[in-house]
N, C-alpha and C positions, 0 to 999 in steps of 0.2 A: 476242379471237377464239380459240377452242379448235379444234385441228385434229382431224379425224375420219378414219376409215379406210374410208369408203364407197367401194366399187369403182366406177370410172367406165368407161363403155363404150369410150371412146377408147383405153383401155389394151389393147384387143384389136387395135389397128392393127398392120399388118405391121412397122412400124419397131421394134416391141418384141419381135419374135419371137426375135431372137438373145439378147436379154436373158432371155427365158423359158428358152431353152436353157441359158444360163449359170447362172441361178438354180436351175434343176432339177438341174443337175450338182452345184452347191454343196450343195443339199439332200441328195442321195444320198451325197456324200462325207462330210458331217458325221454320217452314220449309222454310219460306221466307228468302231472303238475309238479312244479318244483318243490312245494312244501312236502309232498309225498316222497319225492326223491331225497329230500333232506332227512326225513325220518328213516327211510330205508338205508341210506348211506351210513348213518350213525349206528343203526342196528347191525349192518354188515360188518362194520369196523369192530364193534363189541364182540360179535361172534368170532371174527377172524383172530382175535387175540388169543382164543383158546386153542387155535390150530397152529398158529405161527409162534411157537414158544421160543425158537431161536431168535426171531426178529424182536420179540419182547425183550429178550436178554440183551440184544445189541442196543436197542433203544434205551434200556435202563443204564447200560454201561456208558453210552454217549452222554446221557444226562448227568451221570455221576462225574464224568470227566469235565464237562463244560460248566456245570454249576455245582462245584464242591460244597457250597454253602447250603444246598438243599438237603433236608433230611429224607429218610426213606419214604415216609408217608407222602411228602410233597411230590417226590419223584413218581410214586404210584398214581397219584392224581393226574400228573402230566401224561403218564403213559396211557391211562384210560382215555383222556381227551385226544391224545395223539392217534390212538387206534380208531376213534370215531372219525378223525380226519382221514385216516387211511381208507376207511370204507367210503367216505365221501369222495376221496381222490379217484376211486374206480369210476364212480358215476360222473365226476367232473371231466374225466378224460373222454367219456362218451358224449357228454354235453359239448365239449370242445370240438370233437370230430364230427358230430351229427346235427347239432342244433343249427337252425337258420339264424341269420344275422339279427333279425328283429327280436328273437328270443334272448340272444346274448345281451342285446342293448337293454332289454326290459329288466334283467336281473343283475347286470354289472354296471355300476356307476363309476365314473372316472373323476379322480381328484388330482389335479396337477398337469392337465393336458397342455397348459401354457408353457411348461418346462420343456416339453418336446418341441413345441413350435418355435420357441426362442432359440433353442439349440440348433434347429434346422436353418435358421436365418444366418448362422455363421458360415454355412457352406462346408463345414467340416463333417467328417464321418462321426457317427454316434454309436458307441457301445451301450446297449441297454443291458445292464447287469442283471441277468436272470439268476434267481436263487431257488434252490430246490425245495420250495414249498410244495405241499401235496396238491395245491391248487394250480400248479405249474402249467399244465396243458390249457386250462381255461384262461389263465392270465395271459399266456402267449397269444391265444386266439383273439382275446379282447383287445390287446395292445396292437396286434396287427390290423385290426379293423379300424383303429384310429389312424395309424400311419404304417402301411405295409412296409416291411423291411426284409432282412435276410436272416435266416436261422442257422445257427451252428448246431450240427446234428451228429448224434451217435446212433448207429443202426441198432435196432432191437435184435436179439438173438433169434426170435421167432419171425420167420420171413413174412408171414401173413400179417402179424401185428405191426411189423415194420412198415409194410405197404399201406395199411389203413392209417397208421399214425402219420406217415409222411403226407398222405392225401389230406388228412385232417389239418395238419399244420400249414399246408399250402393253400388252404381255403382263404387265409387272410395274410399271406406273406408272398413275396416275389419268388424266392427260390431258397434252397437249402445248400449248405456247404458242409462237407465232412469235417469234423472238428480237428482232424489231423492235418488238414490242408491249410497251414498257417499262411502261406503266401497268397492263397485265394482269399482268405479272410482280410489280409492287409490290403489287397487290391480293391476289394469291395468297399472298405472304409475310405480308401483314398479317392474313390469315386463319389464319396459323400453319402453312402448308404447308412441306413439304420440297421445295426446288426445285433441280434440277440445272442448273448454269450454268457454261459454259466460256468464259473471257475471254482465252484465250492464242493466238488467231490474229490475223492482220492483217486488219481489216475495213474498211480504207480510211481516207482522211483526214477524211471528213465528221464522223465520230463518235469520233474518236480524240484522245488526247493523247500526247506523247512522254515516255517514262520509261525508265530503265535496265532492261536485261534481259540477264543474263550479261555478255558482253564488249561489248555494243552500247549506247552511252550513250543514243541517241535511238531507241527502239523504239515504233512505233505501237501503242498499247494502248487498248482501248475505254474511253471515258469513261462508258459505261453503268453500270459498276460503282459509281462514285461516286454517281450518281443513285439507283440502287437501294438502296444502303446508307444514304444520307441520308434517303430517304423511308420505307423499310420497316423500318429498324433491325433487320435480322436478325442472327443468329449466322452465322458462316462456318466450315464444316468442309471440310478438304481430304481427298482419298482417292487411293489409287493401286491399280489392279488389276495386281499384279505377276505376270508369268508366271515360274514356277519352272523351273529347269534340268532337263534330262534327262526331259522329259515327265511331271513330277510334279504338274502342275496349276497352280493359281493361289492367291495369297494376296491378299485384299482388305484393305488396310491403311487404317483410318479414324482420322484424327487428332483430338485434342481440339478443341473449338470455340474460335474466336477472336472477339474483340470489340474495341471501342475503335479503330476505323479512323478516320483523319483525313478525315472525310466532307465537310469544308468546302473541301477542296483536291483537285481532280481529279487533278493530277499526283502528289500525295502518296499518294492512294488507289491509283492505278495502280502506283506504285513498290512499295507494300506488297504488293499482289496479286502482282506479278511476283516479289517476293522469296519469297513462299510457294510459287509455282509452281516456281521454281528449286530450292528445297529438295526438292520432290517428284521432279523430273526426275533429280536427282543420284542418287536411290535406284535407278534403272533407266534410265540414259540411252540405252542401246541399244534400248529399247522405245518411245522417244518418236518422234513424227511429224516427223522432220527433213526430210521431203520437201516440206513446205509452205514457200512463200517468206515466211517470218515477217517479214522485214525489207524487204518490197517498198516500203512507203510511207515516204518520207523527208521530213524538214523541207524547206520551200521553199528552193531553191538548192543543196541537197545532191545529189550524184550518186547514181545507183542503186548498190546494193551487189551487184547481179546483172547488171551491165552487159554482161558477156561472154556471158550466157545469154539476155537479153531478145529478141534478134533471131531466135533459133532455137527458142524454147520451143514444144513441140507438145502438144496436148491429145488424145493417143491412148491414154492409160494405161488407161482402163476397158475399151476394146476388147481390148487386149493381155491384161489380166487374164482376161477371159472366154475368150479363145482358149486361154490357158495352162490354165485350169481344165478346159476341155473336153478338151484334149489329155491331161492326166493321167487324166481319167476314162476315156477311150478305151483308154489303156494298161492301166489297172487291169482294165477289162472283159475285154480280151483275155487278160490273165494268169489271171484267174479262170475264164474260159470257153474 
């Protein structure tokens, strides 16, 4: 089942009006020069840290688990930088959805394009191993501009954001496949498609195995990777859309293709995938999505690694982001006029 961008009349419902305001503000803000966006994004991230206390705690806990050698002061430095990336991630999503191609090319330089080209010459399908950096949307857009492929997609809970996000992703890709449609994914790869696939989140116990990831021995990791690799026999290429310091833009780093995965053992496959992801995260750890409860699913009988957070976790983050974006836009409007 391929996902389409047909607009549905229910998206005009009043419950989406605040989302329209937020998206409109984001659209206007990403029209600004990139150096200004860079400063605003860092500012937004710093401010959001004071509102998103539970996300701060989740990020702190994830860093403690993944890097036990870090002391508390080092972790706090990483959290500050990570939330600057969170703020930039909001703007980078808008840049990915709304910027024209020429502006993407101006600010995103590519390193390793020959790795994609040589992999294509084999005639095999290619999995582009997406990793949940906060630059994810912009990186996917830039990669699709080089070689349009197929995206594996999880619908957003907000119908309007989902529609806008899907339209944005299809600006530089052929079509999208629901991440639960494993057979459709396999068929696309067997046809020799380039397929964007991100296996580094916790998708629950039903379709996961437990494999090491950084400092956590038993990390729930999707078993879908083993099924796809075994059935479709694709090459695997990892990439990282790295944000450069001081507002200098981005470098899209594409790695050489990998093969010979242990496809007859789901745990061994998951372990190898996690090792690849670890190597990429280390290149820009402050830009990774540490706000996600990566270690939420535990083996039977093991206690939660977020036990102190579970009782008070709140789902108000998107509303706060919209309010913050609107506030910044109003301030800018008053300064200009």
